[in-house]
C-alpha positions as CSV (number, residue, x, y, z in Angstrom):
1,M,-26.8,25.6,-28.4
2,I,-28.9,27.7,-26.0
3,Y,-28.3,27.0,-22.4
4,V,-31.0,28.4,-20.1
5,G,-30.7,28.8,-16.3
6,V,-31.0,31.0,-13.4
7,T,-28.6,32.9,-11.0
8,G,-27.7,30.7,-8.0
9,W,-29.6,27.6,-7.0
10,G,-30.5,28.2,-3.3
11,D,-33.7,30.3,-3.6
12,H,-35.7,28.8,-6.3
13,D,-38.4,26.9,-4.3
14,T,-40.4,25.8,-7.2
15,L,-37.7,23.7,-8.5
16,Y,-37.3,21.5,-5.4
17,S,-39.1,18.6,-3.7
18,K,-40.4,19.2,-0.2
19,G,-37.8,18.7,2.4
20,T,-34.8,18.9,0.0
21,R,-31.9,20.2,2.2
22,P,-29.8,23.2,1.1
23,G,-26.9,21.0,0.5
24,E,-28.8,18.7,-1.9
25,K,-30.3,21.5,-4.1
26,L,-27.8,21.7,-6.7
27,K,-28.1,18.0,-7.5
28,E,-32.0,18.5,-8.0
29,Y,-31.3,21.7,-9.9
30,G,-29.3,19.8,-12.5
31,S,-32.5,17.9,-13.4
32,H,-34.1,21.2,-14.6
33,F,-31.3,23.3,-16.3
34,P,-28.0,22.7,-17.9
35,T,-26.3,25.9,-16.4
36,V,-26.2,28.1,-13.5
37,E,-24.6,31.3,-12.3
38,V,-22.3,31.1,-9.3
39,D,-23.0,34.1,-7.1
40,A,-21.1,33.1,-4.0
41,S,-17.8,33.8,-5.9
42,F,-18.6,37.4,-6.0
43,Y,-18.7,37.9,-2.3
44,A,-15.7,35.7,-1.4
45,V,-13.1,33.6,-3.3
46,Q,-14.6,30.2,-2.7
47,P,-12.5,27.2,-1.4
48,Q,-11.7,24.6,-3.9
49,R,-13.6,22.0,-2.0
50,N,-16.8,23.9,-2.7
51,Y,-16.1,23.8,-6.5
52,E,-15.2,20.1,-6.1
53,K,-18.5,19.4,-4.6
54,W,-20.5,21.3,-7.2
55,V,-18.7,19.6,-10.0
56,R,-19.6,16.2,-8.5
57,E,-23.1,17.0,-8.0
58,T,-23.8,18.1,-11.6
59,P,-24.0,16.1,-14.9
60,D,-21.2,15.9,-17.4
61,N,-22.6,18.4,-19.7
62,F,-23.4,21.0,-17.0
63,R,-21.8,24.4,-17.2
64,F,-21.0,27.0,-14.6
65,V,-20.9,30.8,-15.2
66,V,-18.8,31.9,-12.2
67,K,-19.1,35.6,-11.1
68,A,-15.7,37.4,-10.7
69,Y,-14.8,38.4,-7.1
70,Q,-15.8,41.9,-6.2
71,G,-12.3,42.9,-5.6
72,M,-11.6,42.2,-9.3
73,T,-14.3,44.5,-10.6
74,G,-14.0,47.4,-8.3
75,H,-17.1,46.7,-6.2
76,E,-15.1,46.3,-3.1
77,R,-14.4,49.9,-1.8
78,K,-12.7,48.8,1.3
79,E,-9.3,47.1,1.3
80,I,-9.2,43.6,-0.2
81,P,-8.4,40.9,2.1
82,F,-5.2,40.1,0.2
83,A,-1.8,41.3,0.4
84,S,-1.8,42.5,-3.3
85,K,-4.0,42.3,-6.4
86,E,-1.6,39.5,-7.7
87,E,-2.4,37.5,-4.6
88,M,-6.0,38.0,-5.1
89,Y,-6.0,36.9,-8.7
90,E,-3.8,33.7,-7.9
91,A,-6.4,32.8,-5.0
92,Y,-9.3,33.1,-7.4
93,L,-7.7,31.3,-10.4
94,E,-6.6,28.5,-8.1
95,S,-10.1,28.2,-6.5
96,L,-11.5,27.6,-10.1
97,E,-9.2,24.7,-10.8
98,P,-11.7,22.0,-10.2
99,V,-14.3,23.6,-12.6
100,I,-11.7,24.2,-15.3
101,E,-10.3,20.7,-15.0
102,S,-13.7,19.1,-15.3
103,G,-14.6,21.1,-18.5
104,K,-17.6,22.6,-16.7
105,L,-16.5,26.2,-16.8
106,A,-18.6,28.2,-19.2
107,M,-17.1,31.6,-18.4
108,V,-16.0,34.0,-15.7
109,L,-18.6,36.9,-15.5
110,C,-16.9,40.4,-14.9
111,Q,-19.8,42.7,-13.9
112,F,-18.6,46.1,-13.3
113,P,-20.4,48.7,-11.2
114,P,-22.6,51.6,-12.1
115,W,-19.8,54.2,-11.3
116,F,-17.4,52.3,-13.8
117,D,-17.8,54.7,-16.8
118,C,-16.1,54.9,-20.1
119,N,-12.8,56.6,-19.8
120,K,-9.2,55.8,-20.7
121,E,-8.3,54.8,-17.0
122,N,-11.2,52.1,-17.0
123,V,-10.4,50.8,-20.5
124,E,-6.9,50.1,-19.3
125,F,-8.3,48.4,-16.2
126,L,-10.4,46.2,-18.5
127,R,-7.1,45.3,-20.3
128,Y,-5.6,44.4,-17.0
129,T,-8.5,42.4,-15.9
130,K,-8.6,40.3,-19.2
131,D,-4.8,39.7,-18.9
132,K,-5.1,38.5,-15.4
133,L,-7.6,35.9,-16.3
134,G,-5.4,34.6,-19.0
135,T,-6.9,32.1,-21.5
136,L,-10.1,31.6,-19.4
137,P,-13.3,32.6,-21.4
138,A,-14.5,36.0,-19.7
139,A,-17.7,37.9,-20.1
140,L,-17.9,41.5,-19.6
141,E,-21.2,43.3,-18.3
142,F,-21.5,47.1,-17.8
143,R,-23.8,48.9,-15.8
144,N,-23.0,52.5,-16.9
145,N,-24.5,53.4,-20.1
146,T,-21.6,55.7,-21.2
147,W,-20.0,52.6,-22.7
148,F,-22.9,52.6,-25.3
149,S,-23.3,56.3,-25.8
150,P,-23.3,57.4,-29.4
151,E,-19.7,58.6,-29.1
152,Y,-18.4,55.1,-27.8
153,Y,-20.9,52.6,-28.9
154,N,-18.8,51.1,-31.9
155,K,-15.5,51.6,-30.1
156,T,-16.8,49.6,-27.0
157,L,-17.9,46.6,-29.1
158,E,-14.7,46.8,-31.3
159,F,-12.7,46.8,-28.3
160,M,-14.7,43.9,-26.8
161,E,-14.2,41.8,-30.0
162,R,-10.5,42.7,-30.1
163,E,-9.8,41.7,-26.6
164,E,-11.9,38.6,-26.8
165,W,-14.5,39.5,-24.3
166,I,-17.8,37.6,-24.2
167,H,-20.7,40.1,-24.3
168,S,-22.9,39.9,-21.4
169,I,-26.2,41.3,-23.0
170,C,-28.5,42.8,-20.5
171,D,-32.4,43.1,-20.0
172,E,-32.9,45.7,-17.4
173,P,-34.7,48.9,-16.5
174,Q,-33.7,51.9,-18.3
175,I,-33.1,54.4,-15.6
176,G,-30.4,56.7,-17.0
177,E,-26.7,56.4,-16.7
178,A,-26.7,53.6,-14.1
179,S,-28.2,51.0,-16.6
180,V,-27.3,49.8,-20.2
181,P,-29.4,49.3,-23.1
182,T,-30.1,45.8,-24.7
183,V,-27.3,45.7,-27.2
184,L,-27.8,42.6,-29.4
185,H,-24.2,42.4,-30.6
186,P,-22.2,39.3,-29.9
187,T,-18.5,40.0,-29.6
188,H,-17.3,36.4,-29.3
189,S,-17.9,33.8,-31.9
190,E,-18.0,31.0,-29.3
191,K,-20.1,32.3,-26.6
192,T,-22.5,35.0,-25.8
193,L,-24.1,35.6,-22.3
194,I,-27.7,37.1,-21.8
195,R,-28.9,38.0,-18.3
196,L,-32.3,39.1,-17.6
197,H,-32.6,41.4,-14.5
198,G,-36.3,42.3,-14.8
199,R,-37.9,45.6,-15.7
200,N,-38.9,46.9,-12.3
201,H,-37.9,50.6,-13.0
202,E,-38.6,52.0,-9.4
203,A,-37.0,49.3,-7.6
204,W,-34.0,49.4,-9.8
205,K,-33.2,53.0,-8.5
206,K,-31.6,52.6,-5.1
207,P,-34.2,53.9,-2.5
208,A,-33.3,55.9,0.5
209,K,-30.9,54.4,3.2
210,G,-32.7,51.7,5.2
211,D,-34.9,50.4,2.5
212,K,-34.7,46.7,1.6
213,W,-33.8,47.6,-2.1
214,R,-31.8,44.5,-2.8
215,E,-34.8,42.3,-1.9
216,T,-37.1,44.3,-4.4
217,R,-34.8,45.3,-7.2
218,Y,-35.1,42.0,-9.0
219,L,-38.8,41.8,-8.3
220,Y,-40.3,41.1,-11.8
221,N,-42.3,38.6,-13.7
222,Y,-41.6,38.6,-17.5
223,S,-44.9,38.3,-19.5
224,R,-45.4,35.9,-22.3
225,N,-45.0,38.7,-24.7
226,E,-41.7,39.8,-23.1
227,L,-40.4,36.3,-23.3
228,N,-41.5,36.0,-27.0
229,E,-39.4,39.3,-27.5
230,W,-36.5,37.4,-26.3
231,L,-37.2,34.5,-28.8
232,E,-37.0,37.0,-31.6
233,N,-33.7,38.7,-30.2
234,I,-32.1,35.4,-30.0
235,D,-33.1,34.6,-33.3
236,K,-31.2,37.8,-34.5
237,I,-28.0,36.8,-32.9
238,K,-27.9,33.1,-33.0
239,D,-25.8,32.8,-36.3
240,E,-23.2,35.1,-34.9
241,T,-22.2,33.0,-31.9
242,K,-21.9,29.2,-31.3
243,D,-23.4,29.0,-27.8
244,I,-25.8,31.4,-26.1
245,Y,-26.2,31.4,-22.2
246,M,-29.3,32.8,-21.0
247,L,-29.8,33.4,-17.2
248,F,-32.7,34.8,-15.4
249,N,-31.8,37.0,-12.5
250,N,-35.3,38.2,-11.5
251,N,-35.8,36.3,-8.4
252,S,-36.8,38.7,-5.6
253,G,-40.3,37.2,-6.0
254,G,-39.4,33.7,-7.0
255,D,-40.1,34.3,-10.8
256,A,-36.8,33.5,-12.2
257,A,-37.1,29.7,-12.5
258,P,-40.8,29.7,-13.7
259,N,-39.8,32.3,-16.3
260,A,-37.0,30.2,-17.5
261,K,-39.3,27.2,-17.8
262,S,-41.8,29.3,-19.7
263,F,-39.1,30.4,-22.1
264,L,-37.9,26.8,-22.7
265,E,-41.4,25.8,-23.5
266,L,-42.0,28.9,-25.8
267,A,-38.8,28.0,-27.6
268,G,-39.5,24.3,-27.7
269,I,-36.2,23.5,-26.2
270,S,-35.5,20.4,-24.2
271,Y,-32.2,19.1,-22.9
272,E,-30.7,15.7,-22.9
273,G,-28.3,14.6,-20.1
274,L,-29.8,16.2,-17.3
275,A,-29.7,14.9,-13.9
276,P,-32.4,12.2,-12.9
277,K,-35.7,13.9,-11.7
278,Q,-36.0,13.1,-8.0
279,L,-38.8,10.6,-7.5
280,S,-41.6,11.0,-5.0
281,L,-42.1,8.8,-2.1
282,F,-44.6,6.5,-3.9
283,E,-43.1,6.3,-7.5
284,D,-41.6,3.1,-8.7
285,H,-37.8,3.6,-8.8
286,K,-37.8,1.3,-12.0
287,G,-39.6,4.2,-13.7
288,S,-43.1,2.5,-14.0
289,G,-44.8,5.3,-11.9
290,K,-46.9,2.8,-10.0
291,S,-47.2,2.8,-6.3
292,P,-45.9,-0.2,-4.3
């Protein structure tokens, strides 16, 4: 199955009815897509009550891709707000219990930073990370292209297969060492993740201090031809993995949700079991569509 969605659910205005409150958006989101990426977990380990709420608000067949906390992937350069790494992992895994128990956890996404290059120390760190996550399905995304250099390309993929990492395949600008190529190679027979970050080359390079680079980095609108490229890419790998999760992360300009919708249309994909569409003020609640 191909699960298509976007990263986060708060900023995709085209999905929501006028007046939808922030706390109600996930319910409505679930009427459009069967999966979403949880970004809040990257910035802080979430309390269980948040996950309990999100589980309640989504259909039975909905799936969450939950980002690893930044202290787990080396993004947090300051001291982590935990007494030890062990305590950090315990807190993170405990927080996920409602999603795990509900069967709605698609995977934990471990996205490593651009300075995380291919060397022996970092290979051992990946082993440590995977071990700490135990039996949870875990996706691995690089942001440093040394992992896919000619010298290490095959070794990286073999390592991911051996350690049972789910490959997070990226579509992103190619700007040198701080980006990775699109490597169409699933490493897990059950699941593969695809994340589309846009192709905004200039914004992908971090501008001078003070520029609002985070607001423009993912400013990109995929063309119909580019979405068709991804139809062809998925066709190349669909027999190598059972489920494919495809998340659009190009939302600086609000393009992620429309692009995801366009992709579904091009692919001829529709989903059963989504949340009911929110009815407008004058729609018949029995479904006739006639005004009262």
